[in-house]
N, C-alpha and C positions, 0 to 999 in steps of 0.2 A: 017966420022965424027959422024954419027948416030950410027954406030957400037961401036965406042969408048965410047960414052955416055951410051949406053946400058950395056956395060961391067962394066963400073964404078958403075952404079946403082946396078948391080948384086953383085959386090964386097961389096958395102955398106950394102946391104940387108943381105948378108951372115954374115958379121961382126956383125950386129945387133942381128941376130938370135943366134950367138955364145955367144954374151955378155949376152943376156937374159937367155940362157941355163945355163951359168955359175952362174948367179945371183940366178936362181932357186935352183941350187944345194947348193949354199951357204946358202940360206934361209932354205932349208930342213935340212942341217947339224946343223944349229943353233937351229932350232926347236927341233931336236932330243936331242941335248945336254941339252937344257932347260928342256925337259920332264924328262930326267933321273935325273937331279938335283932336280927337284920337288919331284919325287918319293922317292929319297934317303932322302931328307929333311923330307918328310912326314913320312917315315919309322923310321928315327931317332927320330922324334918328338913323334911317337907312342911308340917307345921303351922307350923314356924318360918318357912319361906319364905312361907307364906300370910299369917302374922301380919305379917311384914316388909313384904310387898306392901301390906297394908291400911294399915300405918303410913305408907308412902310415899304412898298415895292420900290419906290423911287430911292429911298434911303439905301435899300439893299443893293439896288443897281449901282448907286454912287460908291458904296463900299467896295463892291466887286470891281468896279472900274479902277478905284484907287489901288486895290490890292494888285490888279493886273499891271497897272503902271509901275507900282513898286517892284513887282516881280521882274518886269522888263528892265527897269533900271538896274536892279541887282544883277540880272543876267548880263546886261551890257557891261556893268562894272567888272563882273567876273571874267567876261571875255577879254576886256581891255587888260585886266591884270594878268590873265593867262598869256595874252599875246606879248605883254612886256616881259613876263618871266621867260617865255620861250625865246624871245629875242635876246634877252640878257644871257640865257643859258647857251644859246648858239654862239654869241660873241665870246663868252668865256671859254666854251669848248674849242672854238676856232683859235683863240689866243693860246690856250694850253697846248693845242696840237702843234702849232708853230714852234712853241718853246720846247716841246718834247723832241721835235725833229732836230733842232739846233743842239740840244744836249746830246742826242744820239750821235750826231756828227762829231761833236767834240770827243766823246768817249771812243768812237771809232778811230779818230786821229791819234788819241793817246795810245791806243793799242798798236796802231801802225808804227808810231814813233818808237815804242818799246821794242817791237820786233826788228825795226831798222837799226836801232842802237846795238842790239845783241848781234845782229848780222855783221855790222861794221866791226865790232870787237873780234869776232871770230875770223874775219878776213885778214890775212897776213898784210902787214905794212912795213916793208923793208926800209922805208925812208925815215923812220923815227929816230933811231940812233945808229951810229956806225957799229957794225958787228963783224969782227974779223972772221968769224966762222959763217957769216952770212945767214945767221939764224933769223927767221921771220919775226917781226915784232907784232904785238897785238895791243890795240888800244881802242878806246872810244874816240870819236871825232873830237878835235880840240881846236881852240882859236889859233890863229896864225902865230907861230913862234912860242906857243905855250903848251907843250906836249903834256905837261902835268894836268892839264884840264882847264876848265872855265865854264862859261855858259854862252848860249846863243844870244841871250838877251830877249826880253819879252817882245814878241813880234805880232802885230805892230805894237808900239809902246802903249801903255795904259792911258797915256795922255791923249791918245787918238781915240775919239769917241765913235764907235761903230754905229751907235744909235742915230748919228747925224746923217748917215748914208741912206740911200734907197733901201726900203724893206728893213730898216734898222740893222744894216749889215756893213761890214768893212769890204771895200772893193779894191783888190790889188790891180794895178794897171801901170802903164808907162805914161809919164807926163801927167801925174796926178795933180789936182788942184782944187777940184770941187769937193764940197763937204762929203766925207765918207769914203773918199778915194785916196789911196796911198801908193807909193812906188813899189813895184814888184821886186826891185833890187834889195829890199829888206830881207827877202828870201834868197834870191839867186846869188847875191854877193856875200853871203854869210858862210864862212867855212864849216861851221857846225851843221847848219841846215843842208849845205851841199854834201857834207860827209854822210848824212843819213838819207840823202836824196828826197828831202821833204820840202815841198813848196805848195802854198795855198794859191792856186790859180783862180778859183771861183770865189764869189762873195761868201763871207763867213761872219759869224757872230762872236767867236772866241779869239783870244790872244794866246800865243803859245811860247813855251820856253823849254830848253833842254840844258840841264846842268850835268857836267861830267867831272870825275876825278880819276886820273890814271895813276898807276904805280907799278913797282916791281920790274922796272926795265932792265937793270943790270943783273939781276939774279934769275931772269927769265920766269919769275913768278908773277906773270902779268895779271893785273887786276884793273877793274873799272867799276866805280860806283856811279850810278846815274839817277836822275830824277826828271821825269817828263811832266810838264805842267800845262794846264789850260785855264784861262781866266775869263769869266763871262759876267757881264752886267745886263742881263736880259730884261730887267724891269726898269732900266735907265734911272737908277737912283744913286749912281756913282759908288755903289758898294758891290764889290766883285766876289763871286763865288769861285772857289778853286777846286779843280779836279786834277789829281796827280797819281802817278805810280812811280815806285822806286825799285831799283834792282842792284844786285851785286854779281859781278862777273869775274871769273878767274879760273884757276887750275883746280880741278876736282881729282882727288887721288884715285887712281885706277881708271879714270875716265878720260881725262885731258881737260882742255879748256871748255867751259860751259857756263851755265847759269847756276850760280851758287844759291841765290835767293831772289825772289820776285814778289813784291807786295801786290795785294789786291788794290783795286781802284779806291782811292780815298777822296771824299767830297767834303769840303769845308764851306759851309753856307755862310757867306758874309753877312746876310741879313739877320742871322740869329745872334 
C-alpha cells in the first residue's frame, strides 16, 4: 500500500515538472516572437520617419528652387523694365535736346532780327523821299515801292513742311526740288530781308517774318513799328507755335532817334 502511494506521488511530480517545462518553453517562444515584432515595428517606424524626413527635405529644396527661379524671373523682368525705361528716357532726352537747340536758334534769330531792324532805322536813307534840304530819312526796311511799310512774308511759306527734309529741317539751296529743300532766293531776293541783312544759309526748323509800319516822313518825326516772328512745328502735327518780339522806334525828346519801346519775347504755343 505504501509503495503504491509512493509511485503515485512520483508520477504526479513528474507530470508537474513536464507541465512546467512545457509552459516555460511556450513563454520563451512567445517572448522571442514579441521581441522580433517590436524590432521590426521599430525599424519600420524609423524607416518611415527617415522617409518622411527625406520628403520634407525634398519639398524644402523644391520650394527653395521655385523661390530662386521666381527671384531670377523677377530680377530679369526688373532688368528688362529698367533697360526699357532707360532707353525710353534716353530717346526722350535726345529728342528734347534737339528741340531745345532749335528753339534756342529761333530765339537767337529773333533777337538778331530785332537788332538789325533797329540798326536799319537809325541808319540814314536819303532815297526815301525828296527833301530840298537833303535831310536824311529814317525808316525800317520796306517792300519795293511801299515806303509806308509791309512785311517780308513768312519765309519759307508755312505750306512748306520742314519736317519733310533731312533731320526734320528746311534746307535753303539753289535749284531746290527734293523734299525739304527750297530756293535760297526766298531770302536774297526779298527787299525786307536784304534791308536787315538776314539770310538763313544753313538748315533750320523755323519759318520767319518781319512786319514794319513806317511814318512821319514829312514832319521829320520818323517812326517805325515792327514785329519779328518765328513759326515752328517741331512735333510735326501741323500746329505752329509762334515766337515774336515787337518794338516802337522814333524820336525821343532830348535824345534823338532811338528805341521808344521794345517788348520781351512772346511765345504762343499752338498746341494749347
